[in-house]
A tleap script that builds the chain and sets N, CA, C and O, in Angstrom:
source leaprc.protein.ff14SB
mol = sequence {
  NMET ILE LYS SER ILE ALA PHE THR MET TYR
  PRO ALA GLN ASP LEU ALA ARG ALA ARG ASP
  PHE TYR GLU ARG LEU LEU GLY LEU ARG PRO
  SER ARG ASP PHE GLY GLY ALA TRP ILE GLU
  TYR ASP LEU GLY GLY GLY THR PHE ALA MET
  SER THR MET ALA GLU GLY VAL THR PRO SER
  ALA ASP ALA GLY GLY SER ILE ALA PHE GLU
  VAL ALA ASP VAL ASP GLY LEU VAL ALA ARG
  LEU ARG ASP GLN GLY VAL ARG ILE LYS VAL
  ALA PRO PHE THR THR PRO VAL CYS ARG MET
  ALA VAL ILE LEU ASP SER GLU GLY ASN ALA
  LEU THR LEU HIE GLN ALA THR THR CASN
}
set mol.1.N position { -3.894 9.172 17.771 }
set mol.1.CA position { -3.339 8.225 18.719 }
set mol.1.C position { -3.712 6.799 18.317 }
set mol.1.O position { -4.455 6.577 17.361 }
set mol.2.N position { -3.192 5.870 19.049 }
set mol.2.CA position { -3.432 4.453 18.744 }
set mol.2.C position { -4.891 4.106 19.005 }
set mol.2.O position { -5.438 4.420 20.062 }
set mol.3.N position { -5.517 3.448 18.017 }
set mol.3.CA position { -6.914 3.055 18.126 }
set mol.3.C position { -7.069 1.578 18.448 }
set mol.3.O position { -7.945 1.194 19.223 }
set mol.4.N position { -6.209 0.740 17.845 }
set mol.4.CA position { -6.306 -0.705 18.062 }
set mol.4.C position { -5.071 -1.368 17.473 }
set mol.4.O position { -4.248 -0.711 16.835 }
set mol.5.N position { -4.946 -2.650 17.685 }
set mol.5.CA position { -3.871 -3.418 17.057 }
set mol.5.C position { -4.319 -3.775 15.652 }
set mol.5.O position { -5.364 -4.402 15.476 }
set mol.6.N position { -3.547 -3.387 14.653 }
set mol.6.CA position { -3.908 -3.660 13.265 }
set mol.6.C position { -3.685 -5.135 12.921 }
set mol.6.O position { -4.548 -5.771 12.317 }
set mol.7.N position { -2.530 -5.672 13.305 }
set mol.7.CA position { -2.242 -7.079 13.042 }
set mol.7.C position { -1.043 -7.511 13.873 }
set mol.7.O position { -0.276 -6.681 14.361 }
set mol.8.N position { -0.895 -8.802 14.022 }
set mol.8.CA position { 0.299 -9.433 14.564 }
set mol.8.C position { 0.872 -10.261 13.435 }
set mol.8.O position { 0.149 -11.049 12.826 }
set mol.9.N position { 2.161 -10.103 13.137 }
set mol.9.CA position { 2.775 -10.812 12.019 }
set mol.9.C position { 3.904 -11.703 12.514 }
set mol.9.O position { 4.706 -11.305 13.358 }
set mol.10.N position { 3.949 -12.900 11.978 }
set mol.10.CA position { 5.061 -13.818 12.210 }
set mol.10.C position { 5.784 -14.032 10.884 }
set mol.10.O position { 5.144 -14.156 9.840 }
set mol.11.N position { 7.112 -14.075 10.920 }
set mol.11.CA position { 7.855 -14.351 9.698 }
set mol.11.C position { 7.800 -15.837 9.343 }
set mol.11.O position { 7.711 -16.700 10.216 }
set mol.12.N position { 7.854 -16.106 8.060 }
set mol.12.CA position { 7.876 -17.480 7.559 }
set mol.12.C position { 9.003 -17.615 6.545 }
set mol.12.O position { 9.281 -16.691 5.781 }
set mol.13.N position { 9.639 -18.761 6.547 }
set mol.13.CA position { 10.616 -19.056 5.507 }
set mol.13.C position { 9.940 -19.746 4.335 }
set mol.13.O position { 10.356 -19.575 3.190 }
set mol.14.N position { 8.905 -20.521 4.610 }
set mol.14.CA position { 8.161 -21.265 3.593 }
set mol.14.C position { 6.675 -21.021 3.858 }
set mol.14.O position { 6.083 -21.666 4.723 }
set mol.15.N position { 6.078 -20.093 3.117 }
set mol.15.CA position { 4.695 -19.701 3.391 }
set mol.15.C position { 3.707 -20.833 3.119 }
set mol.15.O position { 2.693 -20.933 3.810 }
set mol.16.N position { 3.972 -21.673 2.148 }
set mol.16.CA position { 3.078 -22.810 1.889 }
set mol.16.C position { 3.074 -23.760 3.080 }
set mol.16.O position { 2.016 -24.247 3.481 }
set mol.17.N position { 4.239 -24.026 3.643 }
set mol.17.CA position { 4.347 -24.896 4.822 }
set mol.17.C position { 3.650 -24.240 6.010 }
set mol.17.O position { 2.939 -24.909 6.760 }
set mol.18.N position { 3.852 -22.932 6.184 }
set mol.18.CA position { 3.213 -22.210 7.286 }
set mol.18.C position { 1.690 -22.242 7.137 }
set mol.18.O position { 0.973 -22.456 8.115 }
set mol.19.N position { 1.200 -22.029 5.922 }
set mol.19.CA position { -0.250 -22.071 5.693 }
set mol.19.C position { -0.807 -23.441 6.027 }
set mol.19.O position { -1.872 -23.537 6.636 }
set mol.20.N position { -0.115 -24.500 5.647 }
set mol.20.CA position { -0.563 -25.848 5.961 }
set mol.20.C position { -0.685 -26.014 7.476 }
set mol.20.O position { -1.669 -26.568 7.965 }
set mol.21.N position { 0.306 -25.538 8.209 }
set mol.21.CA position { 0.290 -25.652 9.672 }
set mol.21.C position { -0.920 -24.926 10.255 }
set mol.21.O position { -1.698 -25.520 11.001 }
set mol.22.N position { -1.080 -23.653 9.921 }
set mol.22.CA position { -2.141 -22.845 10.522 }
set mol.22.C position { -3.527 -23.210 10.017 }
set mol.22.O position { -4.496 -23.135 10.772 }
set mol.23.N position { -3.637 -23.596 8.776 }
set mol.23.CA position { -4.953 -23.907 8.220 }
set mol.23.C position { -5.364 -25.348 8.494 }
set mol.23.O position { -6.495 -25.591 8.915 }
set mol.24.N position { -4.475 -26.304 8.265 }
set mol.24.CA position { -4.846 -27.710 8.462 }
set mol.24.C position { -4.816 -28.110 9.928 }
set mol.24.O position { -5.754 -28.741 10.416 }
set mol.25.N position { -3.749 -27.751 10.639 }
set mol.25.CA position { -3.617 -28.200 12.020 }
set mol.25.C position { -4.382 -27.336 13.015 }
set mol.25.O position { -4.910 -27.859 13.996 }
set mol.26.N position { -4.453 -26.025 12.785 }
set mol.26.CA position { -5.135 -25.149 13.735 }
set mol.26.C position { -6.499 -24.672 13.247 }
set mol.26.O position { -7.238 -24.043 14.005 }
set mol.27.N position { -6.841 -24.961 12.002 }
set mol.27.CA position { -8.175 -24.650 11.498 }
set mol.27.C position { -8.434 -23.192 11.157 }
set mol.27.O position { -9.591 -22.790 11.030 }
set mol.28.N position { -7.378 -22.384 11.003 }
set mol.28.CA position { -7.587 -20.985 10.619 }
set mol.28.C position { -8.032 -20.904 9.161 }
set mol.28.O position { -7.650 -21.731 8.334 }
set mol.29.N position { -8.845 -19.895 8.864 }
set mol.29.CA position { -9.325 -19.663 7.500 }
set mol.29.C position { -8.731 -18.346 7.008 }
set mol.29.O position { -8.900 -17.312 7.653 }
set mol.30.N position { -8.034 -18.377 5.863 }
set mol.30.CA position { -7.429 -17.133 5.367 }
set mol.30.C position { -8.490 -16.106 4.981 }
set mol.30.O position { -9.541 -16.445 4.436 }
set mol.31.N position { -8.188 -14.845 5.278 }
set mol.31.CA position { -9.098 -13.769 4.895 }
set mol.31.C position { -8.535 -12.946 3.739 }
set mol.31.O position { -9.297 -12.396 2.944 }
set mol.32.N position { -7.212 -12.858 3.639 }
set mol.32.CA position { -6.578 -12.131 2.533 }
set mol.32.C position { -5.231 -12.763 2.208 }
set mol.32.O position { -4.512 -13.222 3.096 }
set mol.33.N position { -4.907 -12.778 0.928 }
set mol.33.CA position { -3.616 -13.279 0.447 }
set mol.33.C position { -3.044 -12.224 -0.489 }
set mol.33.O position { -3.627 -11.922 -1.530 }
set mol.34.N position { -1.914 -11.672 -0.113 }
set mol.34.CA position { -1.283 -10.627 -0.909 }
set mol.34.C position { -0.113 -11.224 -1.687 }
set mol.34.O position { 1.027 -11.227 -1.223 }
set mol.35.N position { -0.419 -11.721 -2.865 }
set mol.35.CA position { 0.591 -12.212 -3.780 }
set mol.35.C position { 1.408 -13.392 -3.303 }
set mol.35.O position { 2.532 -13.590 -3.765 }
set mol.36.N position { 0.871 -14.181 -2.389 }
set mol.36.CA position { 1.586 -15.350 -1.916 }
set mol.36.C position { 2.771 -15.037 -1.016 }
set mol.36.O position { 3.556 -15.931 -0.700 }
set mol.37.N position { 2.915 -13.786 -0.599 }
set mol.37.CA position { 4.020 -13.406 0.282 }
set mol.37.C position { 3.523 -12.919 1.645 }
set mol.37.O position { 4.316 -12.749 2.571 }
set mol.38.N position { 2.220 -12.698 1.767 }
set mol.38.CA position { 1.619 -12.215 3.016 }
set mol.38.C position { 0.209 -12.777 3.073 }
set mol.38.O position { -0.594 -12.523 2.175 }
set mol.39.N position { -0.100 -13.531 4.110 }
set mol.39.CA position { -1.428 -14.112 4.268 }
set mol.39.C position { -1.999 -13.634 5.596 }
set mol.39.O position { -1.295 -13.611 6.606 }
set mol.40.N position { -3.273 -13.254 5.596 }
set mol.40.CA position { -3.910 -12.772 6.820 }
set mol.40.C position { -5.072 -13.670 7.214 }
set mol.40.O position { -5.760 -14.255 6.378 }
set mol.41.N position { -5.259 -13.751 8.522 }
set mol.41.CA position { -6.359 -14.486 9.133 }
set mol.41.C position { -7.050 -13.536 10.103 }
set mol.41.O position { -6.459 -13.153 11.112 }
set mol.42.N position { -8.296 -13.148 9.814 }
set mol.42.CA position { -9.059 -12.299 10.731 }
set mol.42.C position { -9.641 -13.185 11.821 }
set mol.42.O position { -10.322 -14.172 11.544 }
set mol.43.N position { -9.361 -12.819 13.058 }
set mol.43.CA position { -9.761 -13.647 14.196 }
set mol.43.C position { -10.570 -12.848 15.212 }
set mol.43.O position { -10.165 -12.737 16.369 }
set mol.44.N position { -11.685 -12.301 14.805 }
set mol.44.CA position { -12.575 -11.617 15.726 }
set mol.44.C position { -11.878 -10.679 16.694 }
set mol.44.O position { -11.634 -11.052 17.842 }
set mol.45.N position { -11.559 -9.501 16.267 }
set mol.45.CA position { -10.916 -8.540 17.136 }
set mol.45.C position { -9.443 -8.339 16.830 }
set mol.45.O position { -8.797 -7.485 17.438 }
set mol.46.N position { -8.913 -9.094 15.918 }
set mol.46.CA position { -7.514 -8.937 15.554 }
set mol.46.C position { -7.188 -9.729 14.307 }
set mol.46.O position { -7.926 -10.636 13.922 }
set mol.47.N position { -6.088 -9.382 13.686 }
set mol.47.CA position { -5.640 -10.079 12.490 }
set mol.47.C position { -4.264 -10.668 12.749 }
set mol.47.O position { -3.370 -9.999 13.266 }
set mol.48.N position { -4.111 -11.930 12.380 }
set mol.48.CA position { -2.836 -12.627 12.458 }
set mol.48.C position { -2.332 -12.792 11.036 }
set mol.48.O position { -3.084 -13.211 10.157 }
set mol.49.N position { -1.067 -12.468 10.801 }
set mol.49.CA position { -0.490 -12.565 9.459 }
set mol.49.C position { 0.787 -13.389 9.484 }
set mol.49.O position { 1.513 -13.413 10.477 }
set mol.50.N position { 1.044 -14.059 8.375 }
set mol.50.CA position { 2.302 -14.779 8.132 }
set mol.50.C position { 2.890 -14.169 6.869 }
set mol.50.O position { 2.157 -13.866 5.928 }
set mol.51.N position { 4.221 -13.985 6.841 }
set mol.51.CA position { 4.812 -13.329 5.679 }
set mol.51.C position { 6.252 -13.766 5.449 }
set mol.51.O position { 6.992 -14.083 6.380 }
set mol.52.N position { 6.620 -13.770 4.168 }
set mol.52.CA position { 8.017 -13.963 3.780 }
set mol.52.C position { 8.649 -12.631 3.406 }
set mol.52.O position { 9.783 -12.598 2.929 }
set mol.53.N position { 7.928 -11.528 3.617 }
set mol.53.CA position { 8.389 -10.214 3.184 }
set mol.53.C position { 9.279 -9.498 4.207 }
set mol.53.O position { 9.868 -8.468 3.875 }
set mol.54.N position { 9.393 -9.996 5.408 }
set mol.54.CA position { 10.147 -9.318 6.463 }
set mol.54.C position { 11.640 -9.615 6.307 }
set mol.54.O position { 12.163 -10.544 6.923 }
set mol.55.N position { 12.310 -8.828 5.490 }
set mol.55.CA position { 13.733 -9.046 5.231 }
set mol.55.C position { 14.547 -8.884 6.506 }
set mol.55.O position { 14.353 -7.938 7.269 }
set mol.56.N position { 15.452 -9.814 6.720 }
set mol.56.CA position { 16.310 -9.771 7.889 }
set mol.56.C position { 15.644 -10.257 9.163 }
set mol.56.O position { 16.275 -10.277 10.220 }
set mol.57.N position { 14.377 -10.650 9.082 }
set mol.57.CA position { 13.662 -11.174 10.244 }
set mol.57.C position { 13.453 -12.664 10.018 }
set mol.57.O position { 12.923 -13.075 8.986 }
set mol.58.N position { 13.867 -13.460 10.978 }
set mol.58.CA position { 13.711 -14.905 10.846 }
set mol.58.C position { 12.826 -15.436 11.959 }
set mol.58.O position { 12.755 -14.843 13.035 }
set mol.59.N position { 12.156 -16.544 11.710 }
set mol.59.CA position { 11.326 -17.145 12.745 }
set mol.59.C position { 12.158 -17.451 13.991 }
set mol.59.O position { 13.339 -17.783 13.888 }
set mol.60.N position { 11.539 -17.338 15.164 }
set mol.60.CA position { 12.241 -17.591 16.417 }
set mol.60.C position { 11.263 -17.992 17.503 }
set mol.60.O position { 10.159 -17.455 17.597 }
set mol.61.N position { 11.680 -18.934 18.315 }
set mol.61.CA position { 10.888 -19.329 19.469 }
set mol.61.C position { 11.363 -18.618 20.728 }
set mol.61.O position { 10.747 -18.745 21.787 }
set mol.62.N position { 12.460 -17.868 20.616 }
set mol.62.CA position { 13.072 -17.273 21.797 }
set mol.62.C position { 13.247 -15.766 21.726 }
set mol.62.O position { 13.809 -15.176 22.649 }
set mol.63.N position { 12.787 -15.124 20.660 }
set mol.63.CA position { 12.991 -13.679 20.528 }
set mol.63.C position { 11.765 -13.046 19.902 }
set mol.63.O position { 10.942 -13.724 19.287 }
set mol.64.N position { 11.655 -11.758 20.064 }
set mol.64.CA position { 10.563 -11.026 19.428 }
set mol.64.C position { 9.255 -11.194 20.155 }
set mol.64.O position { 9.219 -11.634 21.304 }
set mol.65.N position { 8.175 -10.840 19.476 }
set mol.65.CA position { 6.849 -10.886 20.071 }
set mol.65.C position { 6.285 -12.289 20.131 }
set mol.65.O position { 6.919 -13.264 19.727 }
set mol.66.N position { 5.087 -12.354 20.642 }
set mol.66.CA position { 4.403 -13.633 20.751 }
set mol.66.C position { 2.920 -13.389 20.544 }
set mol.66.O position { 2.426 -12.278 20.737 }
set mol.67.N position { 2.226 -14.427 20.154 }
set mol.67.CA position { 0.777 -14.355 20.013 }
set mol.67.C position { 0.173 -15.486 20.830 }
set mol.67.O position { 0.760 -16.563 20.942 }
set mol.68.N position { -0.992 -15.241 21.397 }
set mol.68.CA position { -1.726 -16.267 22.124 }
set mol.68.C position { -3.087 -16.438 21.458 }
set mol.68.O position { -3.838 -15.475 21.305 }
set mol.69.N position { -3.394 -17.662 21.067 }
set mol.69.CA position { -4.692 -17.979 20.482 }
set mol.69.C position { -5.594 -18.562 21.571 }
set mol.69.O position { -5.197 -19.485 22.282 }
set mol.70.N position { -6.797 -18.024 21.698 }
set mol.70.CA position { -7.767 -18.572 22.641 }
set mol.70.C position { -8.336 -19.858 22.055 }
set mol.70.O position { -8.752 -19.881 20.897 }
set mol.71.N position { -8.356 -20.928 22.847 }
set mol.71.CA position { -8.870 -22.226 22.400 }
set mol.71.C position { -9.843 -22.764 23.439 }
set mol.71.O position { -9.843 -22.323 24.588 }
set mol.72.N position { -10.666 -23.711 23.034 }
set mol.72.CA position { -11.663 -24.283 23.934 }
set mol.72.C position { -11.076 -25.347 24.849 }
set mol.72.O position { -11.533 -25.504 25.981 }
set mol.73.N position { -10.066 -26.085 24.377 }
set mol.73.CA position { -9.517 -27.218 25.145 }
set mol.73.C position { -8.021 -27.332 24.876 }
set mol.73.O position { -7.604 -27.985 23.919 }
set mol.74.N position { -7.218 -26.696 25.720 }
set mol.74.CA position { -5.764 -26.710 25.534 }
set mol.74.C position { -5.226 -28.137 25.536 }
set mol.74.O position { -4.461 -28.508 24.647 }
set mol.75.N position { -5.613 -28.934 26.515 }
set mol.75.CA position { -5.062 -30.278 26.628 }
set mol.75.C position { -5.404 -31.149 25.421 }
set mol.75.O position { -4.547 -31.866 24.904 }
set mol.76.N position { -6.644 -31.084 24.979 }
set mol.76.CA position { -7.047 -31.869 23.818 }
set mol.76.C position { -6.330 -31.432 22.561 }
set mol.76.O position { -5.892 -32.270 21.772 }
set mol.77.N position { -6.202 -30.124 22.362 }
set mol.77.CA position { -5.521 -29.623 21.175 }
set mol.77.C position { -4.041 -29.980 21.201 }
set mol.77.O position { -3.492 -30.402 20.183 }
set mol.78.N position { -3.387 -29.819 22.344 }
set mol.78.CA position { -1.961 -30.166 22.441 }
set mol.78.C position { -1.761 -31.651 22.156 }
set mol.78.O position { -0.816 -32.019 21.457 }
set mol.79.N position { -2.621 -32.500 22.676 }
set mol.79.CA position { -2.501 -33.940 22.415 }
set mol.79.C position { -2.632 -34.230 20.920 }
set mol.79.O position { -1.864 -35.016 20.366 }
set mol.80.N position { -3.605 -33.593 20.272 }
set mol.80.CA position { -3.807 -33.809 18.831 }
set mol.80.C position { -2.610 -33.295 18.029 }
set mol.80.O position { -2.154 -33.957 17.096 }
set mol.81.N position { -2.105 -32.117 18.394 }
set mol.81.CA position { -0.949 -31.556 17.692 }
set mol.81.C position { 0.297 -32.398 17.907 }
set mol.81.O position { 1.073 -32.607 16.975 }
set mol.82.N position { 0.495 -32.883 19.127 }
set mol.82.CA position { 1.646 -33.759 19.417 }
set mol.82.C position { 1.591 -35.000 18.524 }
set mol.82.O position { 2.610 -35.431 17.984 }
set mol.83.N position { 0.395 -35.568 18.374 }
set mol.83.CA position { 0.221 -36.740 17.502 }
set mol.83.C position { 0.557 -36.420 16.050 }
set mol.83.O position { 0.936 -37.314 15.293 }
set mol.84.N position { 0.423 -35.151 15.653 }
set mol.84.CA position { 0.733 -34.714 14.285 }
set mol.84.C position { 2.201 -34.306 14.134 }
set mol.84.O position { 2.613 -33.845 13.070 }
set mol.85.N position { 2.994 -34.479 15.211 }
set mol.85.CA position { 4.413 -34.166 15.136 }
set mol.85.C position { 4.771 -32.727 15.470 }
set mol.85.O position { 5.918 -32.321 15.281 }
set mol.86.N position { 3.815 -31.947 15.963 }
set mol.86.CA position { 4.088 -30.558 16.335 }
set mol.86.C position { 4.958 -30.550 17.591 }
set mol.86.O position { 4.731 -31.313 18.530 }
set mol.87.N position { 5.953 -29.675 17.583 }
set mol.87.CA position { 6.858 -29.566 18.726 }
set mol.87.C position { 6.198 -28.748 19.834 }
set mol.87.O position { 5.696 -27.648 19.602 }
set mol.88.N position { 6.212 -29.307 21.038 }
set mol.88.CA position { 5.641 -28.652 22.211 }
set mol.88.C position { 6.797 -28.023 22.986 }
set mol.88.O position { 7.690 -28.732 23.452 }
set mol.89.N position { 6.785 -26.713 23.124 }
set mol.89.CA position { 7.852 -26.015 23.846 }
set mol.89.C position { 7.587 -26.031 25.350 }
set mol.89.O position { 8.496 -26.286 26.140 }
set mol.90.N position { 6.341 -25.759 25.745 }
set mol.90.CA position { 5.942 -25.778 27.151 }
set mol.90.C position { 4.640 -26.568 27.236 }
set mol.90.O position { 3.632 -26.187 26.639 }
set mol.91.N position { 4.670 -27.670 27.984 }
set mol.91.CA position { 3.480 -28.504 28.143 }
set mol.91.C position { 2.378 -27.716 28.850 }
set mol.91.O position { 2.658 -26.730 29.533 }
set mol.92.N position { 1.133 -28.147 28.689 }
set mol.92.CA position { 0.034 -27.421 29.332 }
set mol.92.C position { 0.259 -27.265 30.838 }
set mol.92.O position { 0.690 -28.190 31.527 }
set mol.93.N position { -0.050 -26.054 31.323 }
set mol.93.CA position { 0.056 -25.777 32.752 }
set mol.93.C position { -1.065 -24.821 33.144 }
set mol.93.O position { -1.670 -24.164 32.297 }
set mol.94.N position { -1.322 -24.762 34.428 }
set mol.94.CA position { -2.429 -23.969 34.949 }
set mol.94.C position { -1.903 -22.769 35.718 }
set mol.94.O position { -0.953 -22.876 36.493 }
set mol.95.N position { -2.543 -21.613 35.488 }
set mol.95.CA position { -2.284 -20.404 36.265 }
set mol.95.C position { -3.569 -20.103 37.044 }
set mol.95.O position { -4.561 -20.814 36.877 }
set mol.96.N position { -3.573 -19.095 37.867 }
set mol.96.CA position { -4.809 -18.780 38.587 }
set mol.96.C position { -5.976 -18.380 37.677 }
set mol.96.O position { -7.128 -18.441 38.105 }
set mol.97.N position { -5.703 -17.973 36.435 }
set mol.97.CA position { -6.788 -17.490 35.565 }
set mol.97.C position { -6.921 -18.231 34.245 }
set mol.97.O position { -7.848 -17.961 33.481 }
set mol.98.N position { -6.011 -19.162 33.958 }
set mol.98.CA position { -6.086 -19.837 32.659 }
set mol.98.C position { -5.296 -21.140 32.680 }
set mol.98.O position { -4.621 -21.480 33.652 }
set mol.99.N position { -5.412 -21.840 31.578 }
set mol.99.CA position { -4.574 -23.012 31.291 }
set mol.99.C position { -3.943 -22.702 29.946 }
set mol.99.O position { -4.627 -22.235 29.035 }
set mol.100.N position { -2.644 -22.954 29.807 }
set mol.100.CA position { -1.997 -22.636 28.539 }
set mol.100.C position { -0.819 -23.552 28.271 }
set mol.100.O position { -0.335 -24.263 29.152 }
set mol.101.N position { -0.373 -23.509 27.014 }
set mol.101.CA position { 0.783 -24.266 26.555 }
set mol.101.C position { 1.449 -23.435 25.462 }
set mol.101.O position { 0.841 -22.524 24.901 }
set mol.102.N position { 2.695 -23.759 25.173 }
set mol.102.CA position { 3.416 -23.084 24.095 }
set mol.102.C position { 3.881 -24.143 23.114 }
set mol.102.O position { 4.523 -25.121 23.497 }
set mol.103.N position { 3.550 -23.939 21.832 }
set mol.103.CA position { 3.972 -24.856 20.779 }
set mol.103.C position { 4.838 -24.097 19.786 }
set mol.103.O position { 4.902 -22.868 19.815 }
set mol.104.N position { 5.500 -24.832 18.912 }
set mol.104.CA position { 6.275 -24.222 17.839 }
set mol.104.C position { 5.565 -24.483 16.527 }
set mol.104.O position { 5.150 -25.608 16.250 }
set mol.105.N position { 5.423 -23.433 15.710 }
set mol.105.CA position { 4.798 -23.619 14.402 }
set mol.105.C position { 5.796 -24.264 13.441 }
set mol.105.O position { 6.927 -24.567 13.822 }
set mol.106.N position { 5.385 -24.467 12.228 }
set mol.106.CA position { 6.219 -25.134 11.220 }
set mol.106.C position { 7.489 -24.361 10.908 }
set mol.106.O position { 8.452 -24.931 10.395 }
set mol.107.N position { 7.501 -23.064 11.212 }
set mol.107.CA position { 8.645 -22.211 10.903 }
set mol.107.C position { 9.592 -22.048 12.079 }
set mol.107.O position { 10.698 -21.533 11.911 }
set mol.108.N position { 9.181 -22.479 13.273 }
set mol.108.CA position { 9.997 -22.336 14.468 }
set mol.108.C position { 9.575 -21.198 15.371 }
set mol.108.O position { 10.246 -20.928 16.367 }
set mol.109.N position { 8.470 -20.514 15.048 }
set mol.109.CA position { 7.940 -19.461 15.921 }
set mol.109.C position { 7.176 -20.099 17.079 }
set mol.109.O position { 6.477 -21.095 16.893 }
set mol.110.N position { 7.311 -19.522 18.272 }
set mol.110.CA position { 6.536 -19.984 19.419 }
set mol.110.C position { 5.176 -19.314 19.414 }
set mol.110.O position { 5.067 -18.124 19.116 }
set mol.111.N position { 4.130 -20.075 19.743 }
set mol.111.CA position { 2.818 -19.488 19.918 }
set mol.111.C position { 2.146 -20.121 21.108 }
set mol.111.O position { 2.306 -21.313 21.371 }
set mol.112.N position { 1.394 -19.318 21.822 }
set mol.112.CA position { 0.718 -19.769 23.028 }
set mol.112.C position { -0.706 -20.179 22.688 }
set mol.112.O position { -1.410 -19.505 21.937 }
set mol.113.N position { -1.105 -21.302 23.263 }
set mol.113.CA position { -2.500 -21.741 23.201 }
set mol.113.C position { -3.066 -21.447 24.579 }
set mol.113.O position { -2.545 -21.944 25.578 }
set mol.114.N position { -4.118 -20.652 24.649 }
set mol.114.CA position { -4.645 -20.130 25.910 }
set mol.114.C position { -6.091 -20.551 26.097 }
set mol.114.O position { -6.905 -20.439 25.180 }
set mol.115.N position { -6.404 -21.036 27.288 }
set mol.115.CA position { -7.788 -21.402 27.624 }
set mol.115.C position { -8.156 -20.689 28.922 }
set mol.115.O position { -7.692 -21.059 30.001 }
set mol.116.N position { -8.989 -19.669 28.801 }
set mol.116.CA position { -9.424 -18.925 29.992 }
set mol.116.C position { -10.251 -19.828 30.883 }
set mol.116.O position { -11.032 -20.652 30.408 }
set mol.117.N position { -10.067 -19.660 32.179 }
set mol.117.CA position { -10.867 -20.421 33.122 }
set mol.117.C position { -11.879 -19.487 33.746 }
set mol.117.O position { -11.616 -18.294 33.897 }
set mol.118.N position { -13.020 -20.012 34.105 }
set mol.118.CA position { -14.057 -19.206 34.745 }
set mol.118.C position { -13.976 -19.419 36.239 }
set mol.118.O position { -13.743 -20.532 36.711 }
set mol.119.N position { -14.165 -18.365 36.964 }
set mol.119.CA position { -14.112 -18.449 38.427 }
set mol.119.C position { -15.498 -18.419 39.011 }
set mol.119.O position { -15.655 -18.480 40.230 }
savepdb mol mol.pdb
quit
């Protein structure tokens, strides 16, 4: 039976551009690179991957799965990313249990920035 989530993968059209976005702007550190077509980032409890290998799958902000990255300061990060020209799909907002925002990566995929709140 299912033991855990092995990875979450987002498609990329330009993996070098995607790596720049995730590594320079979000500070992710690559853990594995499979021939320049699949890059993985181990993030304590899960792996996030970017790939150009998913034939027939294109980046999308409106379809498919989504990933949420836990961050320390949603508002500060969104402000910094906005200054870097990152497209903000949903501005930061508060729910009863968190604060979050949705941004678009360099490829057009939507990703959630999540900040858990303590009660």
